[in-house]
N, C-alpha and C positions, 0 to 999 in steps of 0.2 A: 876623638873626644875633644870638645871645645873647652878649654879652661875659662873660668870667669874673667881672668886677666884679658885674654884675647877677645872674649865677648864685649867687655867694657870698652877695650880700645877701638874695637871696630864699629861700635855703634855711637859713640859719643858725638862725633862730628856730624853724622847724618842727623842725629836728633837735634842738635843746635841749629843746623841749617845755614851756619854762617861762621866765618873764622872767629876764634876767640882771641883774647889778647895774649900776646907773647908771654912766656914764663917770667921774664924779667919785669914786664909791665905790671903783670898781676901781682907779683911779689912786692914791689914798691907801693902798690895800691893798698895791699891787704895787710901788710906786716903790722903787728902791734907797735905802738910807739911812733908810727910814722903819720904826720898830720896829712889828712886827705886833701888834695887840691880841691879848690872851688868847682862846683858843677857849672857846666855851661850848656848852651843850646847844642853845641856839637855832641855833648855827651848824650843828650836825649835823642838826637838823630842816630846815634851809634845804637842805642837801644831799640830803636825803630827798626834798623836794619837787622838787628839780631832776632827780633821777634817777628819780622815779616809783616809790618804794618806801617802805616804813614799818617803824619799829623800835619795840620796847617801851621804856619808860623805863629798865628795867634794861640793855637792850641798848645804849641810847644812852650811858649812863654808862660802860660798858665801851669802847664805840667811842671816846669822847671821849678817855679815857686813852690808848688806842692811837694815836689820830691825833696827840695832843700829843707823843708819843714820835718821830713822824716828823720833826718840824721840824728838830732839830739835823742830822739826815741831809741834809735838803734844803740846809741852809746849807753844809755840808761839801762837797756836790757842786758848788754854785755857786763854790766857791773853786778847783776844779780847772782846768787849762788846757784847756778845751773850747772849740775855735775853729770857725770856719765850715767847716773841712775835716774835721771829726771826725763820722763817721756813727755811728748807733747800732749795737750789735752784732748787731741782727736785719737781715740783708742780704736784700733781696728780688730774687727772680729770676722771670721769667716761666716758664710751663710749657716743660719740655724744655730748660732751660738747661744747656749744657755747653760745654767749651772744647776746641778742636782746636788743639793747638800748632803744627801744620803748616799751618794755614789761611793761604790767600793772599787778598790784597785787590787785585782789578785791575778796570779799566774799559776795555774794548776798544771804542773809539768809532767811530762812522760818519765817513766822510771829511769835512772841512771843507767848508762850502758855498762859501766864497770863499778860494781859495788865495792870491790876491794882495791886496795892501793898496792897490794902484794905484787912484786915482780915489775913494777913500774919504774922507769928511770925518771930523773929530775926533769928531763925534757918532756917525757910523756906527761907528767903532772902539770908542767907549765902550759901544755896545749889542751888540758882537759877542759870539759865544759863547765859552767857554773853549776849545773845540776850535780855533777860529779864531785866537783870541789867542795860544794855545800855538804853533800852527804858525808864525805870523808872528814870534814871538819866537825860537823855534828856528831859523828860516831867517834870522833877523837882519834881516827887513824892517822891523822896528821895535825900539827898544831898551826895555828895561824902564824905564829913566830916563824916556824920552819918554813911554811910556805911563802911568807913575805921574803925571807932570806933567799929562797930559790929565784924569785922575781927580781929582787935587788942585784944578785949577782948576774943575772942575764942582762939587766939593764946597763950595769958596769961593763960587761963584755962586749955587748953588740951595740948598745946606744951610741957610742962615739962614731962607729962606722956609718950607722944609718943617720946620724945627726937628727935624731928624733926626741931627744931629751934635752929640756932646758935646765930643769932643776931636779935632782934626786932628793927625795925627802925622807932620807934614810932614818934619822933619828925620830922624826914624827911618825913614820910608818911603824917602826918597832915598838914604839910606845903604844900605838893603837892596836897593833897585833897582840901585845902582851895582855892588854886590857880585854880584848876579845877572848883570849884563852881562858882568863880568869872567869869570865861571865859564862862561857860555854861549859866549863868544868863545874859551875855552880848551878847548871841547869837554866841559866837565864839566856836562852837562845833567842836572838832578835829576828831571825829570818834567813832567807836563802842567800843573803850577801854578808852575813855575819863572819868577819874574819878574812873576807876575800880582797886581795890586793888589786888595785885599779889605778889608772892614770887619767889625768884631766888636761884637756886642751888649755893652753896657758893664757886663757882669757877670763877664766873663772877666778874671781877673787878668793884667795886663801889667807887666812889671818896669819900674820907674821911669816909668810912664805912669798917669795918673789913671784910676781904676776906680770910678765913682761910685754904681753900682747904681741910677741914675736918682733918687736920694733925696737931699734936702738934707742929712741928718745924715751922709752919706758923701761929699759932693761934694769933700773934699780928701784922700780916701783914695788912697794911691799904694803898690801892692804891691812887694814886693821879689823877686817870683818870677813866673813865667809859668804860666797854666793849661796842662793837658795838651794841649788842642786848638790852643792858640797854638804850644806847642812843636812839635808835628807839622806845622803849616803853615809854621813856620820852616824845619824840616828839608826840607820839600818846596821851599823857595825862594820861597814866596809872600811878598808885600809888604803889610804892614799900613798902610793909608792913614788909618784913622779908627776911633775908638770911637763906636759909634752909639747912639742913645738907646733907652730902654726905660721902661715905666711903672714908676713908683716901686716899688722892691722886687719887681718882676716882676708888676705888676697894672695892666692898662689901658695907655693910650698917653699919659697925662699924667705928665710928669716935672718935675724942679724948675725946668726952663727953659720949660715950657709944654706945649702939646699938639702932638704929631708929626702931620703932615698926610699925607693920602693924595694922591700926585701926580696921579692921575687926577681927583680931586674935592677940591680944597683946602678946601672947606667941611666936609668930613668929616675926623676923626681917622683915623689909619692902622690903628686897632685895636691890640691889644696881646697880650702885652707886648713881643714882638720887633718894636717899632713902627718904630725907625729902620732895622733891618735890612731890612724889607720895603720901607719908603719909598725909602731910598737905592738899593736894588737896582732897583726899578721905574723909578727916575728916571735910571738909567744913571750913578750917581755912584761906583759900585764895580762891579768885575767880578762879585762875589758877596759873599755875607755869612754870617755864623754867627748862628743863633737858638737859643733854647731853648724848651721846651714842658713844662708841667706839666699844664695842662687848657686847651689851645687856643692857646697863645702862639706857635706857628709857623704853624698852620693858619689861624687867624683873620685875622692880618695878611696872609697870603698871599692869601687870598680877597679881602679889602679892597683890597690894592695890585696885584692881578693879577700876582703873582709865582708861581713854582713852589717850593714849600716841602716838604721832606722831613722828616717826624718819624720817626726810626728806632725799631727795637725797643729797649725799655729795656735798658741794660746794654751796647749796641753801642758807645757812644762815652763815653770817660772823663769823668766830672764834676769831676776833681780841678782845684781852681782856679777853679771857677765857683760863684757865689753859691748857697748851698743854700736851696731853699724847701721842697721835699718830698723826703726821702731815698729814697722808693720810686716817685716819679712823675716826677722831673726827667729831661728827655732833651734831647740837644744834636743839631742838624742844620742842614744848609745851606738857605739861601734864595737862589734863583738865578732867572735868567729862562727857562731851559730845563731839561728833565728830565736830559739827558745831563751838564749842568753839575753837577746834584745828585750824579749817579754819580760823576763825578771827585772832587769834594770829599769825598764820603763815603768813598771808597776810601782817602783819605789820613788822615782823622781817626779812622776806626773801629779797634777792636782792644782787646785786653787791656791793662790798666794796673794794676800791683800797688798803686798808690795809691788806686784805687777798686775795692773788692772786688765790687762789682756787675757789673763789665765781665767779658765773655767774649770768646774769640776763636773767630769763626765765618767761614767763607769767604764772600767777596762777589766773584762772578765775573760781572760785567755784560758783555754784548756786545749790540750792536744786533741785533734780530730782524727778519725780513722779514714775518713774520705770527705770529698767536697761535694757530696749530694745536695741538690737544692740551691746551689750557688751559681751565679752567672758571671763568667769571666770573659772579658774582651781581649783582643790584641791588636796592637797599633799597626800601621802599614809597614814599619820597618821589620816586622816579624813575618816570616814566610809561613804560608799555610802548612808547609811540610816541616816546620820546626818541631823537634821532638817534644818540646815542652807542651804543644797544643795537643798531641796525642796523649801525653801523660795527664794533662788536666782533664780530658774527656774519660781516660781510663779511671781516674779517681771520682768520676761521677759528675763532674762540673758541665754546665751548658756553656759551650765556647762559640763566640762569634766575633767578627771583625768590628772595630770601632774606630772612627775618625773624628779628629777635633779640628775646628777651624784654626788656621794659622794665627799666632798671637801678633798684635801690633808691637814691634820692638821698641817703639817710642815710649812704652810704659816703663823702660829702664829708667826714666827720669825720676820715678819714684824712689828708687835706690839712690841715685846721685843726690838728689835733694836731701834725704834723710841722713845720709852719711856725712853730707856737707854740714848739716846742722849738728850731728852728733860730735864732729870734729871742728866746730867753728873756732873755739878758743885756740885750739892746737894750730889751726890754719893761719890764724892772725899772730901767732908767736913765732919766735926765732927757732923754737924746737923742731918746727917742720923741716928746716934745712938739714937736720940730722938723720932724716929718713931717706936712706939711699936706695937706689935700684928698685924703685917702686913707682907705680902709676898714680898712687893716691895723691901726692901733693897737687898735681895738676887737676885731677878730678875734683878734689875738695875745692880748689880755687874756682874752677870752671862751673861748679854747682851753683854759684852765686849769680851766674848769668841765666838761669832758668827762672823765668817769672813765677811768682806765687800762684797766679792764675793757671799757668800751664801745669803746675804741680797738682792743684785741685781738679783740673780737667783730667789729668791722668788718673786720679783716684776715682773720679766718676766713670771713666772708661773701665777702670778695674771692676767697679760694680757691675757693669754690663758683662764683662768677661766672666765674672763669677756665675751669674745667671745662665749665661750661654753654655758655659762649661758643664754646669749641673745638668742642663737640658740635654746636652750631647752624651753625658755619662749615662743618661737614661736609667734602665732598671739593673745596670751591671753592679756587681758587689765589688768588682776590682778589674784591672786590666793589666796586661803584661806588655813589656817593651824591651828592646835590647839596650844593653849598657846603662847610660844615665837616663835614658828616655827622651824622645823628642818633645814630650810635654813638660820637661823639667822647669821651663819658664813659666809655663801656664800654672803649674800647681804650686810653685813658690809664691805666686801672686794670689791664688785663690785659697792657699792654706791646706791643700790636701796632703795626707801622709803618703810616703813612699818608702819601700824597703829595697835594699839591693841585695841580690843573692849571687855569689861568685860562681863562675862557670870555667875556671881554668884560663887557657890562653888560645890564641889563634895559631900556635905552632912557630911563631915568629918572636916570642917573647912579650907580645901585647896581651894584657889581660883582657878578659870577657866576663861579662855578667848579665843577668836579667834583672830588670826592675819590675816591681809590682807596685802599682798605685791604688789606694783604697779609697773609701768614702770618708768623709769628715767624720772625725771622732770615732772611727771603727778600726783602730789599730789592733783590736783583738782578732777580728776576722782576717785582717791583713796578715797578721803573724801566722794564723792557722793555715792560710793558703801557702804562705812562704815556706813554713816548716815542712808541710808535705812534699812540695816540689823539691826542697833542699835534700831531704831524706832519700829522694829517689836517685841521688847521686852520691859522690863521695868527695866532691870538691872542698867541702868545709873541713875535711879531715886531712887534707894535704898540707904539708909544711915546707916553707922555703929553706933552701940550703944556705945556711949562714956561715960563711968561711971566715 
């Protein structure tokens, strides 16, 4: 499994095609408060070398004069109130994006496996599905306050060892739980998440609650507003019990408190960057959690921690109030223990939000299927024809066939570099960047300035070609399966396609295994139907890690 950190480190120099300035040189050049040196012909020559082109002496002289004239403009733009909620005017939409103002979001679930709570231990309750928990709360077999206390105690007991919790929101959670109990007792039931405790990746703004982005420079940041997804979960009556760890500024599983652990194998990190969300969910410390993905940050920790993670189509869930890393690649989704849990959470958080222009309103109508008749499902070359999943899909009635996608041009990673460099421009030019330790980001943020705007736009145009090519190769399939995080992870994070990870135990050596299912744009309902039937064929989602 290749982490985004390793992928980023391995492709940067090949992308730039020439040596970048040394760390100390870039720091002196970009730090706020440092007067930049006068530009010279030698600087123009250096950029020529970097970009792989050549000018004449006369052209260099003209270009130098022009480039010098840009600098006052840069300074004036830097003085504008551009904050982390400000997207560029170029809004990205996957192919076929359009809104349906009448679109409905619903998850019709199968019957709960256990209708009664009698005879169950607190651990049994903690690992129950959302369907079961919701049924027990609605029938008042357990109160939200009692359920919340179960998860709070588990967070206190196991959270420190797993290093998966940044902030325990105990007082806030108990207040929400007591309010939920009053409403449920009065017959004011809000829906399947009413009274259910959850955890949120610590890049979602939470009013008056620390939101640290996993990074020391932001460890005291307390927003005065809630992210859109927090608002929607509040409206559904869900109970926020913890802000969960993430790799610093959404990279890897190392945050300012240490390395978040995989509950199944604590010698391993939980992978990132939704490190704490996957770890806490796998360990039964929360009923479900929220994660984000730019290039593997839901899928990778879900594989490692054996959780079920849904990365929706880009634009399905509002990014308002979430730390921006890439304006055209960031996606928000649920990390749960079961597929149907993901469907429930997604039905609540999805939808158009005027504060995020990339969002669209498209129907989500999940209901549990009995079979897969009429569906066409592919499998990528990493899946062997003898794989039991292929036999199971055929048994369930699906038409199964191989599918192959053209390898991606890895130079498209420049899109991520430029956008994260823009998102963290002010931070990069400030002294605070020196407080970000043990991270690749400072160098990447600085190096992003050496990718020309023309090359960024060319990469975006190449992305358009990729989207059309990918759709053509996807053909008439409804979905396709892959091993672990999928060889098309980079493709689909650029095209915006949804993907769900279904845990498959381990390889016998302590390394987790999974299957990924990738679906059509905006068809998370079909994706969850396929994933649920294949998941129910095994028992991996019922297994629990041993927490010593």
